[in-house]
C-alpha positions as CSV (number, residue, x, y, z in Angstrom):
1,M,-0.2,-0.1,0.0
2,W,2.9,2.1,0.6
3,L,4.1,2.1,-3.1
4,E,0.8,3.6,-4.2
5,P,0.9,7.2,-5.1
6,K,0.2,9.7,-2.3
7,A,0.2,6.8,0.3
8,S,0.5,8.2,3.6
9,F,0.0,7.1,7.2
10,K,-3.1,9.5,6.9
11,T,-4.6,8.0,3.6
12,I,-3.9,4.3,4.6
13,A,-5.5,4.8,8.2
14,E,-8.3,6.1,6.5
15,R,-9.0,3.1,3.9
16,F,-8.7,1.0,7.2
17,A,-10.8,3.1,9.2
18,A,-13.6,2.7,6.4
19,D,-13.6,-1.0,6.8
20,P,-12.4,-1.7,10.5
21,C,-11.9,-5.5,10.0
22,A,-10.0,-5.3,6.9
23,L,-6.3,-6.6,6.9
24,P,-3.5,-5.2,4.5
25,S,-4.0,-8.4,2.4
26,D,-7.4,-6.9,1.6
27,F,-6.3,-4.1,-0.4
28,V,-3.3,-5.8,-2.3
29,S,-3.4,-8.8,-4.7
30,S,-1.4,-12.0,-3.1
31,A,1.1,-11.8,-5.8
32,V,1.9,-8.4,-5.2
33,A,2.2,-8.9,-1.4
34,Q,4.3,-11.9,-1.8
35,Q,6.7,-9.8,-4.2
36,C,6.9,-7.1,-1.8
37,A,7.5,-9.3,1.1
38,T,10.7,-10.9,-0.8
39,E,12.0,-7.4,-1.6
40,V,11.6,-6.6,2.3
41,F,13.1,-9.6,3.6
42,T,16.1,-9.2,0.7
43,K,16.4,-5.6,1.8
44,L,16.7,-6.4,5.5
45,K,18.8,-8.9,5.4
46,A,21.3,-6.9,3.5
47,A,21.0,-4.4,6.3
48,G,22.3,-7.2,8.7
49,V,18.7,-7.6,9.7
50,H,18.4,-11.5,10.0
51,R,15.8,-11.8,12.9
52,F,12.6,-9.8,13.4
53,G,9.2,-9.7,14.0
54,V,6.2,-8.2,12.4
55,R,3.0,-7.2,14.1
56,I,-0.4,-6.4,12.3
57,N,-3.5,-4.9,13.6
58,H,-6.2,-7.7,14.0
59,A,-3.7,-10.1,13.5
60,G,-1.9,-11.5,16.5
61,D,-0.3,-9.7,19.4
62,Y,-0.8,-6.0,18.3
63,P,-1.5,-3.5,21.1
64,S,-5.0,-2.2,21.1
65,K,-3.4,1.1,22.5
66,L,-1.6,2.0,19.4
67,R,-5.6,2.4,18.2
68,D,-5.7,5.9,19.9
69,A,-3.4,7.3,17.5
70,R,-5.3,9.9,15.3
71,H,-3.8,7.7,12.2
72,P,-3.1,4.3,13.8
73,V,-0.3,2.4,12.0
74,E,-1.4,-1.1,10.8
75,V,1.8,-2.8,10.5
76,L,4.9,-2.5,12.8
77,Y,8.6,-4.2,12.4
78,F,10.2,-5.3,15.5
79,Q,13.5,-6.9,17.1
80,G,14.0,-8.0,20.7
81,A,11.1,-8.8,23.3
82,W,7.8,-7.7,22.1
83,E,6.2,-8.7,25.5
84,L,8.1,-5.5,26.8
85,T,5.2,-3.2,25.3
86,E,3.1,-5.1,27.9
87,T,4.9,-3.5,30.7
88,R,4.4,-0.3,32.4
89,C,5.9,2.4,29.8
90,I,6.7,6.0,30.0
91,A,8.4,7.9,27.3
92,I,11.5,10.3,27.9
93,V,12.1,12.8,25.1
94,G,13.7,16.1,24.1
95,S,16.1,17.9,22.0
96,R,18.6,16.2,20.1
97,K,21.0,19.4,20.9
98,A,20.5,19.0,24.5
99,S,22.3,21.1,27.0
100,D,24.6,19.1,29.6
101,E,21.9,20.0,32.2
102,G,19.0,18.4,30.3
103,R,21.0,15.2,29.7
104,Q,21.6,14.8,33.3
105,R,18.0,15.7,33.9
106,A,16.9,12.7,31.6
107,K,19.2,10.4,33.2
108,K,18.1,11.0,36.7
109,L,14.6,10.6,35.6
110,A,15.2,7.4,33.4
111,K,16.9,5.9,36.6
112,A,14.3,6.5,39.2
113,L,11.5,5.6,37.3
114,V,13.2,2.3,36.4
115,G,13.4,1.9,40.1
116,H,9.8,2.3,40.3
117,G,9.3,-0.4,37.4
118,F,8.9,1.6,34.5
119,T,10.3,0.5,31.1
120,I,12.1,3.8,29.7
121,V,10.7,4.5,26.0
122,S,12.6,7.1,23.6
123,G,13.3,7.5,19.9
124,L,17.2,6.9,20.0
125,A,18.0,10.1,18.7
126,E,21.2,12.0,20.0
127,G,20.8,14.4,23.1
128,I,17.7,13.6,25.5
129,D,16.9,10.2,23.7
130,R,20.2,8.9,24.0
131,A,20.6,9.7,27.8
132,A,17.4,8.1,28.3
133,H,18.5,4.8,27.0
134,D,21.7,4.5,28.2
135,A,20.5,5.4,31.9
136,A,17.8,3.0,31.8
137,I,20.3,0.1,30.9
138,E,22.8,1.5,33.2
139,A,20.3,1.0,35.9
140,K,19.6,-2.5,35.1
141,G,16.3,-1.4,33.8
142,Q,14.4,-2.1,30.4
143,T,14.3,0.1,27.5
144,I,12.5,0.5,24.2
145,A,13.7,2.4,20.8
146,V,10.9,3.6,18.8
147,I,13.2,4.4,15.7
148,G,12.2,7.0,12.6
149,T,14.1,4.7,10.3
150,P,13.6,1.0,9.1
151,L,15.2,-1.7,11.2
152,G,18.8,-2.0,10.0
153,V,19.2,1.6,9.5
154,Y,20.9,3.8,12.0
155,Y,20.2,7.3,12.6
156,P,22.6,9.1,13.8
157,K,25.2,6.5,12.9
158,E,26.8,7.0,16.4
159,N,23.9,5.2,17.9
160,R,24.7,2.1,15.9
161,E,26.0,0.2,18.7
162,L,23.3,1.2,21.3
163,Q,20.7,0.2,18.7
164,D,22.2,-3.3,18.0
165,R,22.3,-3.6,22.0
166,I,18.7,-2.7,22.4
167,A,17.6,-5.0,19.4
168,R,19.7,-8.0,21.4
169,D,18.5,-7.2,24.8
170,F,15.5,-5.1,24.9
171,L,13.5,-3.8,21.9
172,V,13.7,-1.8,18.8
173,I,10.5,-1.0,17.0
174,S,9.9,0.7,13.4
175,Q,6.6,1.5,11.6
176,V,8.7,3.1,8.7
177,P,7.7,1.1,5.5
178,V,11.0,-0.7,4.1
179,L,10.3,-0.2,0.5
180,R,9.0,3.1,0.3
181,Y,11.8,4.5,2.5
182,S,14.1,2.9,-0.2
183,K,12.6,4.6,-2.9
184,Q,12.4,8.1,-2.0
185,A,14.6,10.7,-0.9
186,V,16.1,12.0,2.6
187,P,13.6,15.0,2.7
188,Q,10.6,12.6,2.4
189,N,12.2,10.3,4.6
190,R,12.5,12.6,7.4
191,L,8.8,12.9,7.8
192,F,8.7,9.5,9.5
193,F,10.4,11.0,12.6
194,P,7.5,12.8,13.8
195,E,5.3,10.1,13.0
196,R,6.9,7.6,15.2
197,N,6.6,10.0,18.0
198,V,2.8,9.7,17.5
199,T,3.2,6.1,17.9
200,M,5.6,6.4,20.9
201,S,3.0,8.4,22.7
202,A,0.4,5.7,21.9
203,L,2.7,3.1,23.1
204,T,3.2,4.4,26.7
205,E,1.2,5.9,29.4
206,A,2.8,9.0,29.4
207,T,5.6,10.9,28.2
208,I,7.8,13.4,30.0
209,I,9.6,16.1,27.9
210,V,13.1,17.1,29.5
211,E,13.8,20.0,27.3
212,A,12.9,21.2,23.7
213,S,13.2,24.2,21.4
214,E,10.0,26.0,19.8
215,T,10.3,24.1,16.8
216,S,11.1,20.8,18.1
217,G,9.9,17.4,16.8
218,T,9.5,16.7,20.1
219,L,5.8,19.1,20.4
220,T,4.4,16.3,17.9
221,Q,4.8,13.9,20.8
222,A,3.3,16.4,23.2
223,R,0.0,17.1,20.7
224,A,-0.3,13.5,20.4
225,A,-0.3,12.8,24.1
226,I,-2.9,15.5,24.7
227,H,-5.0,13.7,21.6
228,Q,-4.7,10.5,22.7
229,G,-5.6,10.9,26.5
230,R,-2.0,10.2,27.8
231,K,0.0,11.9,30.7
232,L,2.2,14.6,29.6
233,F,4.6,15.8,31.7
234,I,7.1,18.9,31.2
235,L,10.2,19.5,33.6
236,D,9.7,22.6,35.4
237,S,13.1,23.9,34.1
238,C,11.5,24.2,30.4
239,F,8.8,26.7,32.3
240,S,12.0,29.1,33.1
241,R,13.2,29.7,29.8
242,Q,12.6,33.2,28.2
243,D,13.2,31.8,24.4
244,I,9.8,29.4,24.3
245,T,6.5,29.4,25.0
246,W,5.1,25.8,24.3
247,P,5.2,24.8,28.2
248,A,2.6,27.5,29.1
249,H,0.9,26.5,26.1
250,F,0.5,22.7,27.1
251,E,0.2,23.2,30.7
252,K,-2.9,25.1,29.7
253,L,-4.1,21.9,27.9
254,G,-3.5,19.6,31.0
255,A,0.2,19.0,31.0
256,V,1.5,18.5,34.3
257,R,4.4,20.6,35.7
258,V,7.4,18.4,37.1
259,R,9.2,19.9,40.0
260,T,10.0,16.6,41.7
261,L,9.5,12.9,40.7
262,D,6.4,12.8,43.0
263,D,4.8,14.9,40.6
264,V,5.2,11.9,37.9
265,R,4.4,9.1,40.6
266,G,1.3,11.2,42.0
267,A,-0.2,11.5,38.7
268,L,0.4,8.0,37.3
269,G,-0.5,6.1,40.6
């Protein structure tokens, strides 16, 4: 379906919304589906992905909570322990170009939440995401990476070792269509990153924003969390910045200002 002209998460979701019991195979001939599956296997194998799983809506262990997204994904690829999606998950996200203080705050939060039994979810970007994943692992907790590329593609490349470790020991999830990604240019593929933030929010019971600029893609996740009825937490330090207005905006929409970890624990119960 992703190879059809003008296909997007929105257009595909609308087709499934019109036929809620449909499977992807209902929209594509068996011959085309088989050909595409063969190409996907070939590309993933060439990228070093020899073991992976697929989750399809209405077919197996697909998390119903993902249907809370405005345009829910129908197919997910993954490497690792899928059962981590059934644990209490909380996302820690923020700027790629994070401050030292922001990275330290993300690490402190991740370690504390691991101690309370949460699985730490983030997007495997540099900055806050990386700090959250690293801290969860250092604290001997669990972590899930929801990436904006297909499995076996590393962005940034500096996180390759970490991505491989999370795939081996924890869980990496990708909603990015392998063949579509391979057939279009970088500017178009960048659009998959904010879409993964929407899925990341739906997968978790809450999102914590550590720091973000006024134009950060992190705010896509903030909007998604509000829309999906998830808890949205914003660190108090964000409210002190004079160069951004989004913290006050989202606080008016229901976001919780976090001064201490008790603010998170109290809101989540």
